N, C-alpha and C positions, 0 to 999 in steps of 0.2 A: 679302876672301872668295875662296877657292880653287874650281875650277871643281868640284871634289870636295865641296863643302859642300852638305848638305841644302837649304840656301835658294838656292843658285843659280839652277836653272832658274827657280823663281817670280819670280826677281827680275828675272832679264833679261827674262822675259815680260812683266813688268809696264813695265821701261824701253821696249820696243818699241812699246808702246800709248800712251806719253806723246809729245805734240806736240813739245816742245822735244829729244826724242831720236830723233825719224824720221830716216832718212837715213843715221844712222850706221851703219858697219861693225860685223859682229859682234867684230871685234878690237877695236875702239876701246870697245864695250860692257864686252867682258873685261877692258880696261884701267881702266876706271872701276871695275867691282867689284873688281877686285882691290885698289883702294885704299880700299874700304870695308869697315865691320863693320857687321853688322845689330843693330838695338836693338829689343827688344820692351818697352812701357810699358803699363802698366794706365790706366785710364779714370781722369780726374781727377790723373794725375801731372803735376808741374809742373817742366819742364826749367831746372836751375839756370843763373843767368847766366854762370857762368865757363865752362861747356859750351859755351853758344852762341857766346862770345866767341872759342872755339878750333875750331870746327867748323861745317860746313854739314850740312844735313840733307835727305833728300828722304823724302816720305811715300809709303810702299807699300801702306799698309791703314790706314784709319780717318781720321778728321778732328782738328784741334787748332785751337785759337784763339791768334792772336798778340795780345798784349795788354798794356797799360800800368794799373798799379794806383797810386791816390793812398794814401801810406802813412798819412796821418794819417786821412783818411774811410774807408778799405777800398774805396772805389768803383772798379769795373773798367770798361775801356773797349776793346773788342774791335777792333782795328785792323784785321785781315785774319781771315778764316775760313779755312783751310788744308786742302786736300783731297788725295786720290792726286795725285801727280805734282807737288806744289808742294814748292818749297824753301824752306828759312828757316835762317838770316836772310839775305836778300838785301842788305840795306843793308850788314851787317857783311862781307859778302864783297866788297862794291864799295868800301867804306871802313871799314878795321880802326880803328874808337874804340868806345869803350865806350859802351852803349846799356841804357838803363834799361826793358828789355821783358822778358816772361815769355813762355813758350809751355806752354800746358795742354792735356794730351789730353782732347777730347771723347769718343772713343771709346777702344777698346784700339787701341794704335799699333803698327805696324811700320813702322821707320826705316831709311835707309841713312845711315852717318855718314861723313862724310870730312874729314880735318884740312884747315882753311880752306888753309894753305900749299900742300897738295898740289893742291886745287881751282884754285888761281891757276895752277900750273904745268901743270895740264892744259887750261884755257882759253887760255894761251898757246900750247901745243902743237897745239891742235885747233882752228884757225879755222872750220873747216865747222859745228862745232859751235856756234859763236858766232852762225851765220846765223839758229838756231833760238831760242838762248839769248837773244840780245838783244830781240827781238819779246816773248818772255816777261816779260823783267824790265820792258818798257813795260806791257802788260797789268797787271802788278803796282802801277806807278807810277799808273797810270790809275785803279786802283781807289782808291788813297789820295786822289786828287784829287777822285773820286766822293764819297767820304766826307765829305770836309772840305766840298765843294760842298752836298751834302745836308743837312749839318748847319747849314750857315749860312743856306740859302735856305728850305728846306721844312719844314713843322709833321712831326710823329711819323707821324701816318696816313699822309701822303704818303711820308715815307721807308720804311714799313712795305710800301706797295702796291708801292714801285719796288722793293724788296728782294724781294719774293714774285714780280714780273714777270720780274726779272734770271734768277730761278732756276728759271723755269718748264722744263718738261721738255717741249718742243713735239714730241718724236719718240714720246713714250707718253703716250695719253689712252685713256680708256673712258668711252664715251657722252659725248664733249666734256667731260669731267674731266678736268684736267693735275695730275700730280704736281708737287712743288715739291722739285726735286733738292736735295741737302745742307742744306736747312734744314727740311725737311719735319716733322722728330721733335725740334727743338731745343724747349727749355724756353723759357718766356716769359722767364724772367731773362737767359737766354743772347741772345735777339734782342734784348732792351732793351740789354743791353752792345753790342751790334752797332750799335745805332741810337742811341746817347747819350740813352736815355731809363730809364725806370724799369718794372720788372715790371706795376705795376698800369695804366699808361697802355697798353702794349701788351696787355694782357689785355681792357681795355676797346675798344680798335681792332679787335682781333679778332672780338670779339663783334659788333661793328657790322657789319663786313664779312659776317660769317656771317649776321646777320639780314637784311641786303640782298642774301642769295642770291649773293655774290661768291666767296665760299670755303666749303670745308667742314672741319670740325675734327671727326673722329673719334677719341676716345681719344687724344687729343693729336697726331694725324696730320693735317697740313694739306695740301690741295689746293685747285685752284681749279676753281670751279664754272663760272662766268661770264668767260671770257677777254677778250671784248669789252667788258664793263662795268668790269671791272677796268682797262683801257687807257681807257676814256673818263674813270673816276673820276680817275685819275691828271692827265687833262689838265685837268680842272674845278678843281682845287687849286692 
C-alpha cells in the first residue's frame, strides 16, 4: 500500500491504536503498510484455506470467527473470535504446516494482507516489534487454553456466564447496566459455536439469566444488568 493510497491514512490510524503496534516509529509502520494490500470482504465470506496458508491478515474493521468444521456432521466449533487488531493465522505464522481451519466474516471486513514470508522478514528485522508482538501471541495462546479448560471443567451455563463477564465493558455503563463488547449482538448459534454447545441450550440459559435479572436481552442485544450477581453465580457453579 502506497502513501498516496486512499486507504493509507485510515489504516495507519488503526495501527497506532492497536496495542502490539504501539511504540513503533512512523517509518516502521510505513514499512509494514508498504508490504500490505487491503481486502474488503462481505459478511459470511469464508476465506479459503490456500489463502490462509500463504498470508497473514490483520483486521482493521469488523469481526470474524476462526473455526473448525466437521465435514461429516457439518458442525462448527469457533476456536477464537477475531476483532479489530487481531492477526490470523498466528499458528501458521509460527509453524508453516497445513491446518484444517477456516475464517468466516461475522461483519463486513476490512483486512490488511501480507505474505507470510515478508512477515517473517519483518519480524526478524524489527526486534522492537517483537516486544509487543510476543505478549499478544501469549494472550492468544491463553485464550485457547481457557477454551479447552472451560470445555472440560464447566457446564454450558457457567461457560456462557464466563464469556459474558470476560467481554464486559467496564468503562461504559448506564444506570449500572454494562454493555458486553464484541459479543453483545451475536446470534445464539454463534454463541453456541463459541461454547461447544447448541443454540437451544444457549437460548435456554440466556432466558434463565434474563429471568434472574442478571442480564437484559433487548432485540437481540445483550447487556449485564447485575454485575455482582453474575460474578456470584459464576462462583457457585
